[in-house]
N, CA, C and O atoms as CSV, one atom per row, in Angstrom:
chain,resi,resn,atom,element,x,y,z
A,1,MET,N,N,5.601,-12.797,-11.800
A,1,MET,CA,C,5.877,-12.640,-10.590
A,1,MET,C,C,4.213,-12.823,-10.039
A,1,MET,O,O,3.279,-12.179,-10.517
A,2,ASN,N,N,4.072,-13.908,-8.862
A,2,ASN,CA,C,2.898,-13.712,-8.097
A,2,ASN,C,C,3.052,-12.830,-6.884
A,2,ASN,O,O,4.066,-12.472,-6.286
A,3,GLU,N,N,1.471,-12.515,-6.633
A,3,GLU,CA,C,1.393,-11.613,-4.942
A,3,GLU,C,C,2.427,-11.694,-4.032
A,3,GLU,O,O,2.859,-10.699,-3.450
A,4,ASN,N,N,2.928,-13.003,-3.841
A,4,ASN,CA,C,3.362,-13.406,-2.505
A,4,ASN,C,C,5.062,-12.762,-2.952
A,4,ASN,O,O,5.716,-12.075,-2.168
A,5,GLU,N,N,5.589,-13.192,-4.464
A,5,GLU,CA,C,6.787,-12.659,-4.693
A,5,GLU,C,C,6.738,-11.154,-4.649
A,5,GLU,O,O,7.500,-10.568,-3.880
A,6,ILE,N,N,5.912,-10.488,-5.405
A,6,ILE,CA,C,6.025,-8.946,-5.252
A,6,ILE,C,C,6.005,-8.448,-4.164
A,6,ILE,O,O,6.635,-7.441,-3.840
A,7,SER,N,N,5.023,-9.319,-3.223
A,7,SER,CA,C,5.351,-8.446,-1.356
A,7,SER,C,C,6.780,-8.588,-0.632
A,7,SER,O,O,7.268,-7.839,0.214
A,8,HIS,N,N,7.288,-9.698,-1.170
A,8,HIS,CA,C,8.654,-9.807,-0.980
A,8,HIS,C,C,9.226,-8.491,-0.980
A,8,HIS,O,O,9.356,-7.714,-0.034
A,9,LYS,N,N,9.587,-8.343,-2.327
A,9,LYS,CA,C,9.983,-7.549,-3.012
A,9,LYS,C,C,10.088,-5.914,-2.324
A,9,LYS,O,O,11.072,-5.258,-1.979
A,10,ILE,N,N,8.714,-5.624,-2.303
A,10,ILE,CA,C,7.901,-4.862,-2.003
A,10,ILE,C,C,8.926,-4.235,-0.745
A,10,ILE,O,O,9.697,-3.278,-0.816
A,11,ILE,N,N,8.604,-5.245,0.560
A,11,ILE,CA,C,9.210,-5.167,1.817
A,11,ILE,C,C,10.598,-5.189,2.200
A,11,ILE,O,O,10.976,-4.839,3.318
A,12,GLY,N,N,11.473,-5.654,1.155
A,12,GLY,CA,C,12.718,-5.613,1.412
A,12,GLY,C,C,13.046,-4.126,0.688
A,12,GLY,O,O,14.008,-3.629,1.273
A,13,ILE,N,N,12.676,-3.467,-0.133
A,13,ILE,CA,C,12.853,-2.152,-0.638
A,13,ILE,C,C,12.026,-1.357,0.537
A,13,ILE,O,O,12.626,-0.450,1.114
A,14,ALA,N,N,11.067,-1.569,0.807
A,14,ALA,CA,C,10.623,-0.340,2.136
A,14,ALA,C,C,11.496,-0.418,3.357
A,14,ALA,O,O,11.856,0.595,3.957
A,15,ILE,N,N,11.815,-1.575,3.696
A,15,ILE,CA,C,12.530,-1.630,4.977
A,15,ILE,C,C,14.261,-0.983,4.810
A,15,ILE,O,O,14.944,-0.735,5.804
A,16,GLU,N,N,14.686,-0.817,3.590
A,16,GLU,CA,C,15.928,-0.305,3.379
A,16,GLU,C,C,15.668,1.474,3.302
A,16,GLU,O,O,16.297,2.455,3.699
A,17,LEU,N,N,14.392,1.249,2.565
A,17,LEU,CA,C,14.128,3.144,3.016
A,17,LEU,C,C,13.770,3.731,4.070
A,17,LEU,O,O,13.961,4.923,4.310
A,18,HIS,N,N,13.118,2.780,4.915
A,18,HIS,CA,C,13.228,3.101,6.222
A,18,HIS,C,C,14.676,3.484,6.749
A,18,HIS,O,O,15.207,4.474,7.253
A,19,LYS,N,N,14.998,2.361,6.423
A,19,LYS,CA,C,16.810,2.339,7.461
A,19,LYS,C,C,17.242,3.758,7.673
A,19,LYS,O,O,17.549,4.361,8.702
A,20,LYS,N,N,17.165,4.224,6.085
A,20,LYS,CA,C,17.517,5.394,5.215
A,20,LYS,C,C,16.720,6.544,5.489
A,20,LYS,O,O,17.493,7.499,5.557
A,21,LEU,N,N,15.646,6.878,5.662
A,21,LEU,CA,C,15.159,8.013,6.312
A,21,LEU,C,C,14.671,8.093,8.208
A,21,LEU,O,O,14.881,9.094,8.892
A,22,GLY,N,N,14.116,7.005,8.657
A,22,GLY,CA,C,13.447,6.621,9.404
A,22,GLY,C,C,12.387,7.349,9.831
A,22,GLY,O,O,11.924,8.057,8.937
A,23,PRO,N,N,11.772,7.439,10.996
A,23,PRO,CA,C,10.354,7.672,11.344
A,23,PRO,C,C,9.916,8.926,11.219
A,23,PRO,O,O,10.939,9.603,11.324
A,24,GLY,N,N,8.844,9.772,11.029
A,24,GLY,CA,C,8.527,10.872,11.643
A,24,GLY,C,C,8.280,11.651,10.359
A,24,GLY,O,O,8.102,12.852,10.564
A,25,LEU,N,N,8.216,11.201,8.867
A,25,LEU,CA,C,7.883,11.840,8.027
A,25,LEU,C,C,6.570,12.098,7.235
A,25,LEU,O,O,5.812,11.299,7.786
A,26,LEU,N,N,5.835,12.733,6.271
A,26,LEU,CA,C,4.802,12.919,5.888
A,26,LEU,C,C,4.392,11.862,5.389
A,26,LEU,O,O,5.284,11.510,4.617
A,27,GLU,N,N,3.403,10.981,5.355
A,27,GLU,CA,C,3.214,10.024,4.405
A,27,GLU,C,C,3.143,10.070,2.842
A,27,GLU,O,O,3.169,9.040,2.169
A,28,SER,N,N,3.031,11.610,2.182
A,28,SER,CA,C,3.492,11.668,0.965
A,28,SER,C,C,4.978,11.568,0.318
A,28,SER,O,O,5.340,11.455,-0.853
A,29,ALA,N,N,5.686,11.653,1.519
A,29,ALA,CA,C,6.948,11.555,1.351
A,29,ALA,C,C,7.516,10.048,1.448
A,29,ALA,O,O,8.502,9.708,0.795
A,30,TYR,N,N,6.823,9.163,2.313
A,30,TYR,CA,C,7.348,7.838,1.873
A,30,TYR,C,C,6.581,7.378,0.766
A,30,TYR,O,O,7.257,7.138,-0.235
A,31,GLU,N,N,5.428,7.200,0.677
A,31,GLU,CA,C,4.508,7.197,-0.645
A,31,GLU,C,C,5.497,7.361,-1.895
A,31,GLU,O,O,5.555,6.404,-2.669
A,32,ASN,N,N,6.475,8.773,-2.225
A,32,ASN,CA,C,6.948,8.999,-2.974
A,32,ASN,C,C,8.255,8.149,-3.323
A,32,ASN,O,O,8.719,7.537,-4.284
A,33,ALA,N,N,8.593,8.462,-1.980
A,33,ALA,CA,C,10.156,7.434,-2.257
A,33,ALA,C,C,10.061,6.174,-2.747
A,33,ALA,O,O,10.678,5.559,-3.616
A,34,LEU,N,N,9.208,5.923,-2.049
A,34,LEU,CA,C,9.032,4.025,-2.164
A,34,LEU,C,C,8.231,3.921,-3.388
A,34,LEU,O,O,8.037,2.786,-3.824
A,35,ALA,N,N,7.744,4.908,-4.000
A,35,ALA,CA,C,7.203,4.415,-5.616
A,35,ALA,C,C,8.642,4.535,-6.113
A,35,ALA,O,O,9.027,3.460,-6.574
A,36,TYR,N,N,9.690,5.644,-6.172
A,36,TYR,CA,C,10.817,5.749,-7.023
A,36,TYR,C,C,11.496,4.299,-6.623
A,36,TYR,O,O,11.408,3.379,-7.437
A,37,ASP,N,N,12.039,4.139,-5.614
A,37,ASP,CA,C,12.383,2.748,-5.267
A,37,ASP,C,C,12.114,1.622,-5.725
A,37,ASP,O,O,13.015,0.952,-6.230
A,38,LEU,N,N,10.669,1.099,-5.651
A,38,LEU,CA,C,10.260,0.389,-6.675
A,38,LEU,C,C,10.345,0.300,-7.878
A,38,LEU,O,O,10.823,-0.707,-8.402
A,39,ARG,N,N,9.764,1.649,-8.784
A,39,ARG,CA,C,10.215,1.891,-10.018
A,39,ARG,C,C,11.875,0.972,-10.309
A,39,ARG,O,O,12.058,-0.099,-10.889
A,40,GLU,N,N,12.822,1.853,-9.680
A,40,GLU,CA,C,14.192,1.459,-10.020
A,40,GLU,C,C,14.307,0.237,-9.960
A,40,GLU,O,O,15.117,-0.335,-10.690
A,41,SER,N,N,13.355,-0.590,-8.884
A,41,SER,CA,C,13.750,-2.300,-8.986
A,41,SER,C,C,13.405,-2.948,-10.347
A,41,SER,O,O,13.873,-4.036,-10.686
A,42,GLY,N,N,12.583,-2.237,-11.085
A,42,GLY,CA,C,12.090,-2.970,-12.095
A,42,GLY,C,C,10.145,-3.187,-12.348
A,42,GLY,O,O,9.381,-3.489,-13.265
A,43,LEU,N,N,10.065,-2.793,-10.833
A,43,LEU,CA,C,8.339,-3.067,-10.929
A,43,LEU,C,C,7.736,-1.882,-11.454
A,43,LEU,O,O,8.294,-0.810,-11.689
A,44,GLU,N,N,6.102,-2.303,-11.669
A,44,GLU,CA,C,5.460,-1.434,-12.566
A,44,GLU,C,C,4.671,-0.658,-11.257
A,44,GLU,O,O,3.945,-1.302,-10.499
A,45,VAL,N,N,4.914,0.838,-11.090
A,45,VAL,CA,C,3.930,0.877,-9.708
A,45,VAL,C,C,3.503,2.244,-10.535
A,45,VAL,O,O,4.180,2.903,-11.325
A,46,LYS,N,N,1.707,2.503,-9.935
A,46,LYS,CA,C,0.980,3.262,-9.950
A,46,LYS,C,C,0.557,4.279,-8.876
A,46,LYS,O,O,0.217,3.691,-7.850
A,47,GLN,N,N,0.484,5.392,-8.800
A,47,GLN,CA,C,0.695,6.415,-7.779
A,47,GLN,C,C,-0.763,7.012,-7.435
A,47,GLN,O,O,-1.354,7.516,-8.390
A,48,GLN,N,N,-1.340,7.015,-6.322
A,48,GLN,CA,C,-2.944,7.688,-6.046
A,48,GLN,C,C,-3.723,7.117,-7.166
A,48,GLN,O,O,-4.200,7.998,-7.881
A,49,VAL,N,N,-3.968,6.027,-7.498
A,49,VAL,CA,C,-4.716,5.688,-8.359
A,49,VAL,C,C,-6.463,5.562,-8.150
A,49,VAL,O,O,-7.132,4.829,-7.422
A,50,SER,N,N,-6.720,6.276,-8.813
A,50,SER,CA,C,-8.321,6.605,-9.000
A,50,SER,C,C,-9.196,5.263,-9.149
A,50,SER,O,O,-8.987,4.554,-10.133
A,51,MET,N,N,-10.029,4.945,-8.342
A,51,MET,CA,C,-11.250,3.665,-8.539
A,51,MET,C,C,-12.032,3.944,-8.398
A,51,MET,O,O,-12.293,4.675,-7.443
A,52,PRO,N,N,-13.061,3.476,-9.405
A,52,PRO,CA,C,-14.526,3.433,-9.991
A,52,PRO,C,C,-15.194,2.881,-8.516
A,52,PRO,O,O,-14.711,1.973,-7.839
A,53,PHE,N,N,-16.372,3.624,-8.204
A,53,PHE,CA,C,-17.427,3.148,-7.037
A,53,PHE,C,C,-18.972,2.994,-7.676
A,53,PHE,O,O,-19.545,3.917,-8.255
A,54,GLU,N,N,-19.514,1.717,-7.474
A,54,GLU,CA,C,-20.582,1.836,-7.448
A,54,GLU,C,C,-21.296,0.888,-6.784
A,54,GLU,O,O,-20.878,-0.176,-6.328
A,55,TYR,N,N,-22.809,1.501,-6.745
A,55,TYR,CA,C,-23.178,0.964,-5.369
A,55,TYR,C,C,-24.683,1.168,-5.749
A,55,TYR,O,O,-25.284,2.235,-5.628
A,56,LYS,N,N,-25.291,-0.189,-6.303
A,56,LYS,CA,C,-26.631,-0.259,-6.557
A,56,LYS,C,C,-26.858,0.803,-8.240
A,56,LYS,O,O,-26.535,0.482,-9.384
A,57,GLU,N,N,-27.414,1.875,-7.819
A,57,GLU,CA,C,-27.989,2.596,-9.047
A,57,GLU,C,C,-26.329,4.322,-8.930
A,57,GLU,O,O,-26.315,5.295,-9.684
A,58,ILE,N,N,-25.671,4.147,-8.205
A,58,ILE,CA,C,-24.620,5.335,-8.298
A,58,ILE,C,C,-23.469,4.690,-8.552
A,58,ILE,O,O,-22.907,3.728,-8.030
A,59,LYS,N,N,-23.196,5.486,-9.559
A,59,LYS,CA,C,-21.843,5.365,-10.154
A,59,LYS,C,C,-20.725,6.429,-10.128
A,59,LYS,O,O,-20.916,7.431,-10.817
A,60,LEU,N,N,-19.429,6.323,-9.324
A,60,LEU,CA,C,-18.928,7.429,-9.393
A,60,LEU,C,C,-17.239,7.191,-10.047
A,60,LEU,O,O,-16.713,6.117,-9.756
A,61,ASP,N,N,-16.503,8.093,-10.830
A,61,ASP,CA,C,-15.223,7.949,-11.481
A,61,ASP,C,C,-14.672,7.555,-10.387
A,61,ASP,O,O,-14.437,6.350,-10.293
A,62,VAL,N,N,-14.330,8.416,-9.311
A,62,VAL,CA,C,-13.367,8.341,-8.257
A,62,VAL,C,C,-14.450,7.853,-6.953
A,62,VAL,O,O,-15.502,8.437,-6.694
A,63,GLY,N,N,-14.131,7.134,-6.516
A,63,GLY,CA,C,-14.832,6.602,-5.031
A,63,GLY,C,C,-13.548,6.409,-4.032
A,63,GLY,O,O,-13.717,6.846,-2.894
A,64,TYR,N,N,-12.339,5.831,-4.312
A,64,TYR,CA,C,-11.715,6.148,-3.589
A,64,TYR,C,C,-9.917,6.041,-4.384
A,64,TYR,O,O,-9.875,5.941,-5.611
A,65,ARG,N,N,-8.971,6.064,-3.822
A,65,ARG,CA,C,-7.954,6.094,-4.314
A,65,ARG,C,C,-6.637,5.250,-3.491
A,65,ARG,O,O,-6.422,5.286,-2.280
A,66,LEU,N,N,-5.891,4.539,-4.475
A,66,LEU,CA,C,-5.066,3.692,-3.964
A,66,LEU,C,C,-3.356,4.167,-3.807
A,66,LEU,O,O,-2.561,4.118,-4.745
A,67,ASP,N,N,-3.046,4.586,-2.527
A,67,ASP,CA,C,-1.958,5.100,-2.442
A,67,ASP,C,C,-0.726,4.675,-3.670
A,67,ASP,O,O,-0.044,5.480,-4.304
A,68,LEU,N,N,-0.693,3.092,-3.772
A,68,LEU,CA,C,0.278,2.814,-4.195
A,68,LEU,C,C,-0.555,1.078,-5.058
A,68,LEU,O,O,-1.366,0.391,-4.436
A,69,LEU,N,N,-0.023,0.694,-6.687
A,69,LEU,CA,C,-0.857,-0.463,-6.941
A,69,LEU,C,C,0.538,-0.826,-7.764
A,69,LEU,O,O,1.016,-0.142,-8.669
A,70,VAL,N,N,1.088,-2.092,-7.224
A,70,VAL,CA,C,2.354,-2.856,-7.955
A,70,VAL,C,C,1.766,-3.649,-8.873
A,70,VAL,O,O,0.786,-4.336,-8.586
A,71,GLU,N,N,2.242,-3.633,-9.918
A,71,GLU,CA,C,2.417,-4.746,-10.900
A,71,GLU,C,C,0.935,-5.146,-11.244
A,71,GLU,O,O,0.564,-6.226,-11.703
A,72,ASN,N,N,0.308,-4.257,-10.987
A,72,ASN,CA,C,-1.367,-4.373,-10.967
A,72,ASN,C,C,-2.054,-5.604,-10.289
A,72,ASN,O,O,-3.093,-6.140,-10.673
A,73,LYS,N,N,-1.201,-5.997,-9.088
A,73,LYS,CA,C,-1.777,-7.097,-7.949
A,73,LYS,C,C,-1.608,-6.685,-6.761
A,73,LYS,O,O,-2.469,-7.160,-6.021
A,74,VAL,N,N,-0.790,-5.921,-6.167
A,74,VAL,CA,C,-0.365,-5.627,-4.930
A,74,VAL,C,C,-1.100,-4.050,-4.701
A,74,VAL,O,O,-0.870,-3.079,-5.422
A,75,ILE,N,N,-2.026,-4.068,-3.523
A,75,ILE,CA,C,-1.877,-2.547,-2.698
A,75,ILE,C,C,-1.309,-2.429,-1.875
A,75,ILE,O,O,-0.980,-3.321,-1.093
A,76,ILE,N,N,-0.944,-0.924,-1.805
A,76,ILE,CA,C,0.010,-0.486,-0.609
A,76,ILE,C,C,-0.788,0.595,-0.017
A,76,ILE,O,O,-1.466,1.482,-0.536
A,77,GLU,N,N,-0.644,0.423,0.673
A,77,GLU,CA,C,-1.553,1.752,1.930
A,77,GLU,C,C,-0.664,2.217,2.679
A,77,GLU,O,O,-0.392,1.446,3.600
A,78,ILE,N,N,0.183,3.613,2.669
A,78,ILE,CA,C,0.800,3.913,3.360
A,78,ILE,C,C,0.087,4.599,4.495
A,78,ILE,O,O,-0.953,5.248,4.385
A,79,LYS,N,N,0.735,4.392,5.541
A,79,LYS,CA,C,0.429,5.479,6.923
A,79,LYS,C,C,1.544,5.442,7.477
A,79,LYS,O,O,2.410,4.569,7.427
A,80,SER,N,N,1.502,7.086,8.392
A,80,SER,CA,C,2.804,7.658,8.925
A,80,SER,C,C,1.861,8.027,10.319
A,80,SER,O,O,1.522,9.208,10.396
A,81,VAL,N,N,1.531,7.353,11.135
A,81,VAL,CA,C,0.699,7.468,12.224
A,81,VAL,C,C,1.411,6.943,13.919
A,81,VAL,O,O,2.230,6.031,14.039
A,82,GLU,N,N,1.062,7.464,14.648
A,82,GLU,CA,C,1.643,6.705,16.116
A,82,GLU,C,C,1.107,5.238,16.352
A,82,GLU,O,O,1.911,4.326,16.544
A,83,THR,N,N,0.061,5.068,16.339
A,83,THR,CA,C,-0.786,3.793,16.227
A,83,THR,C,C,-2.065,3.189,14.875
A,83,THR,O,O,-3.214,3.530,14.591
A,84,LEU,N,N,-1.560,2.653,14.593
A,84,LEU,CA,C,-2.452,1.986,13.378
A,84,LEU,C,C,-3.816,1.405,14.092
A,84,LEU,O,O,-3.643,0.588,14.997
A,85,ALA,N,N,-5.081,1.752,13.764
A,85,ALA,CA,C,-6.489,1.635,14.378
A,85,ALA,C,C,-7.128,0.805,13.414
A,85,ALA,O,O,-7.098,1.078,12.214
A,86,PRO,N,N,-7.611,-0.034,13.802
A,86,PRO,CA,C,-8.230,-1.287,13.398
A,86,PRO,C,C,-9.266,-1.021,12.130
A,86,PRO,O,O,-9.727,-2.029,11.593
A,87,VAL,N,N,-9.703,0.423,11.566
A,87,VAL,CA,C,-10.411,0.764,10.826
A,87,VAL,C,C,-9.242,1.029,9.578
A,87,VAL,O,O,-9.607,1.114,8.406
A,88,HIS,N,N,-8.147,1.119,9.882
A,88,HIS,CA,C,-6.735,1.236,8.625
A,88,HIS,C,C,-7.036,-0.328,8.138
A,88,HIS,O,O,-7.471,-0.504,7.000
A,89,TYR,N,N,-6.857,-1.182,8.802
A,89,TYR,CA,C,-7.414,-2.682,8.377
A,89,TYR,C,C,-8.130,-3.030,7.406
A,89,TYR,O,O,-7.870,-3.506,6.301
A,90,SER,N,N,-9.418,-2.638,8.123
A,90,SER,CA,C,-10.548,-2.810,7.587
A,90,SER,C,C,-10.573,-2.071,6.012
A,90,SER,O,O,-11.004,-2.622,4.999
A,91,GLN,N,N,-9.985,-0.660,6.091
A,91,GLN,CA,C,-10.292,0.133,4.917
A,91,GLN,C,C,-9.787,-0.923,3.716
A,91,GLN,O,O,-10.419,-1.460,2.806
A,92,LEU,N,N,-8.107,-1.000,4.179
A,92,LEU,CA,C,-7.484,-1.956,3.250
A,92,LEU,C,C,-8.580,-3.109,1.952
A,92,LEU,O,O,-8.888,-3.333,0.781
A,93,LEU,N,N,-8.768,-3.549,3.687
A,93,LEU,CA,C,-9.556,-4.934,3.183
A,93,LEU,C,C,-10.544,-4.807,1.750
A,93,LEU,O,O,-10.661,-5.422,0.690
A,94,THR,N,N,-11.306,-3.350,2.562
A,94,THR,CA,C,-12.562,-2.834,1.729
A,94,THR,C,C,-11.631,-2.239,0.126
A,94,THR,O,O,-12.299,-2.311,-0.906
A,95,TYR,N,N,-10.583,-1.847,0.036
A,95,TYR,CA,C,-9.923,-1.580,-0.979
A,95,TYR,C,C,-9.579,-2.504,-1.659
A,95,TYR,O,O,-9.532,-2.241,-2.861
A,96,LEU,N,N,-9.115,-4.248,-1.161
A,96,LEU,CA,C,-8.698,-5.144,-2.258
A,96,LEU,C,C,-9.984,-5.806,-2.584
A,96,LEU,O,O,-9.938,-6.552,-3.562
A,97,LYS,N,N,-11.332,-5.670,-1.859
A,97,LYS,CA,C,-12.391,-6.127,-2.781
A,97,LYS,C,C,-12.796,-5.547,-3.745
A,97,LYS,O,O,-12.753,-5.932,-4.914
A,98,LEU,N,N,-13.354,-4.272,-3.197
A,98,LEU,CA,C,-13.440,-3.251,-4.361
A,98,LEU,C,C,-12.624,-3.604,-6.261
A,98,LEU,O,O,-12.996,-3.806,-7.417
A,99,ALA,N,N,-11.480,-3.490,-5.522
A,99,ALA,CA,C,-10.479,-3.420,-6.747
A,99,ALA,C,C,-10.366,-4.685,-7.503
A,99,ALA,O,O,-9.851,-4.818,-8.613
A,100,ASP,N,N,-11.080,-5.888,-6.536
A,100,ASP,CA,C,-10.755,-7.326,-6.781
A,100,ASP,C,C,-9.005,-7.810,-7.000
A,100,ASP,O,O,-8.344,-8.485,-7.790
A,101,LYS,N,N,-8.766,-6.911,-5.645
A,101,LYS,CA,C,-7.433,-7.582,-5.693
A,101,LYS,C,C,-7.011,-8.572,-4.314
A,101,LYS,O,O,-7.756,-8.763,-3.353
A,102,ARG,N,N,-6.092,-8.947,-4.429
A,102,ARG,CA,C,-5.871,-10.530,-3.196
A,102,ARG,C,C,-5.171,-10.218,-2.233
A,102,ARG,O,O,-5.309,-10.792,-1.153
A,103,LEU,N,N,-4.254,-9.222,-2.429
A,103,LEU,CA,C,-2.990,-9.157,-1.432
A,103,LEU,C,C,-2.924,-7.318,-1.366
A,103,LEU,O,O,-3.273,-6.705,-2.375
A,104,GLY,N,N,-2.602,-6.785,-0.509
A,104,GLY,CA,C,-2.399,-5.359,0.314
A,104,GLY,C,C,-1.411,-5.626,1.401
A,104,GLY,O,O,-1.347,-6.588,2.166
A,105,LEU,N,N,-0.714,-4.649,1.311
A,105,LEU,CA,C,0.475,-4.070,2.412
A,105,LEU,C,C,-0.201,-2.838,2.769
A,105,LEU,O,O,-0.576,-1.928,2.029
A,106,LEU,N,N,-0.309,-2.982,4.261
A,106,LEU,CA,C,-0.428,-2.012,5.121
A,106,LEU,C,C,0.998,-1.749,5.675
A,106,LEU,O,O,1.591,-2.538,6.411
A,107,ILE,N,N,1.574,-0.348,5.170
A,107,ILE,CA,C,2.799,0.065,5.816
A,107,ILE,C,C,2.593,0.992,6.518
A,107,ILE,O,O,1.913,1.858,5.967
A,108,ASN,N,N,3.026,1.301,7.997
A,108,ASN,CA,C,3.030,2.356,8.955
A,108,ASN,C,C,4.879,2.480,9.331
A,108,ASN,O,O,5.712,1.858,9.991
A,109,PHE,N,N,4.820,3.720,8.419
A,109,PHE,CA,C,6.283,4.107,8.576
A,109,PHE,C,C,6.757,4.794,9.628
A,109,PHE,O,O,7.950,5.089,9.708
A,110,ASN,N,N,5.731,5.170,10.687
A,110,ASN,CA,C,6.235,5.901,11.733
A,110,ASN,C,C,6.439,5.096,12.598
A,110,ASN,O,O,5.887,5.268,13.685
A,111,THR,N,N,7.353,3.887,12.374
A,111,THR,CA,C,7.903,2.813,13.599
A,111,THR,C,C,9.325,3.009,14.139
A,111,THR,O,O,10.000,3.648,13.332
A,112,LYS,N,N,9.984,2.668,15.230
A,112,LYS,CA,C,11.339,2.450,14.985
A,112,LYS,C,C,11.708,1.331,13.977
A,112,LYS,O,O,12.630,1.614,13.211
A,113,TYR,N,N,11.234,0.305,13.871
A,113,TYR,CA,C,11.714,-0.614,13.098
A,113,TYR,C,C,10.195,-0.806,12.295
A,113,TYR,O,O,9.059,-0.653,12.742
A,114,LEU,N,N,10.562,-1.118,11.220
A,114,LEU,CA,C,9.548,-1.205,9.601
A,114,LEU,C,C,8.842,-2.334,10.154
A,114,LEU,O,O,7.654,-2.289,10.473
A,115,LYS,N,N,9.756,-3.586,10.290
A,115,LYS,CA,C,8.891,-4.709,10.406
A,115,LYS,C,C,7.879,-4.617,11.376
A,115,LYS,O,O,6.901,-5.333,11.163
A,116,ASP,N,N,7.862,-3.926,12.380
A,116,ASP,CA,C,6.723,-4.024,13.206
A,116,ASP,C,C,5.297,-3.175,12.702
A,116,ASP,O,O,4.175,-3.468,13.117
A,117,GLY,N,N,5.558,-2.162,11.805
A,117,GLY,CA,C,4.617,-1.427,10.653
A,117,GLY,C,C,4.005,-2.007,9.533
A,117,GLY,O,O,3.203,-1.406,8.818
A,118,ILE,N,N,4.365,-3.148,9.371
A,118,ILE,CA,C,4.409,-3.966,7.758
A,118,ILE,C,C,3.220,-5.062,8.430
A,118,ILE,O,O,3.366,-5.705,9.470
A,119,HIS,N,N,2.044,-5.070,7.544
A,119,HIS,CA,C,0.549,-5.825,7.520
A,119,HIS,C,C,0.394,-6.206,6.649
A,119,HIS,O,O,0.176,-5.259,5.894
A,120,ARG,N,N,0.317,-7.667,5.807
A,120,ARG,CA,C,-0.054,-8.172,4.970
A,120,ARG,C,C,-2.012,-8.500,5.147
A,120,ARG,O,O,-2.611,-8.903,6.144
A,121,ILE,N,N,-2.457,-8.211,4.055
A,121,ILE,CA,C,-3.844,-8.024,4.270
A,121,ILE,C,C,-4.118,-8.647,3.140
A,121,ILE,O,O,-3.678,-8.207,2.078
A,122,VAL,N,N,-4.959,-9.873,3.202
A,122,VAL,CA,C,-5.709,-10.762,1.987
A,122,VAL,C,C,-6.931,-10.988,1.682
A,122,VAL,O,O,-7.687,-11.254,2.616
A,123,ASN,N,N,-7.329,-10.960,0.672
A,123,ASN,CA,C,-8.490,-10.921,-0.094
A,123,ASN,C,C,-8.978,-12.152,-1.012
A,123,ASN,O,O,-9.258,-11.930,-2.190
A,124,LYS,N,N,-9.095,-13.616,-0.405
A,124,LYS,CA,C,-9.249,-14.498,-1.136
A,124,LYS,C,C,-7.801,-15.268,-1.939
A,124,LYS,O,O,-7.742,-16.060,-2.880
A,125,LEU,N,N,-6.708,-14.618,-1.075
A,125,LEU,CA,C,-5.874,-15.285,-1.519
A,125,LEU,C,C,-5.186,-16.977,-1.084
A,125,LEU,O,O,-4.268,-17.459,-1.748
């Protein structure tokens, strides 16, 4: 599956999850529920993936963590906030660049309709 096919499947599963749970929970609740549903659908999912960080002479084993990495291709950044800030989009783009991935989904579950809380962020896609 390519990134677009994976993201289509993720979005469908996330929308169904949101219909069942609704807004207002902690990000960790949505993360764990979404990871479970994605795995049940047959997708490979890694949670809280520690990523190395290198800058000039600085090398850290853990520079940041990805909420979810699906099929080793799509990064999902989960939020449960009143309003997404511009920095949330920039954060995901930075993660994509550092991890050398091409597609990320920024999903804010704290919305009445989840379609309003899903944003695709691309890096050389």
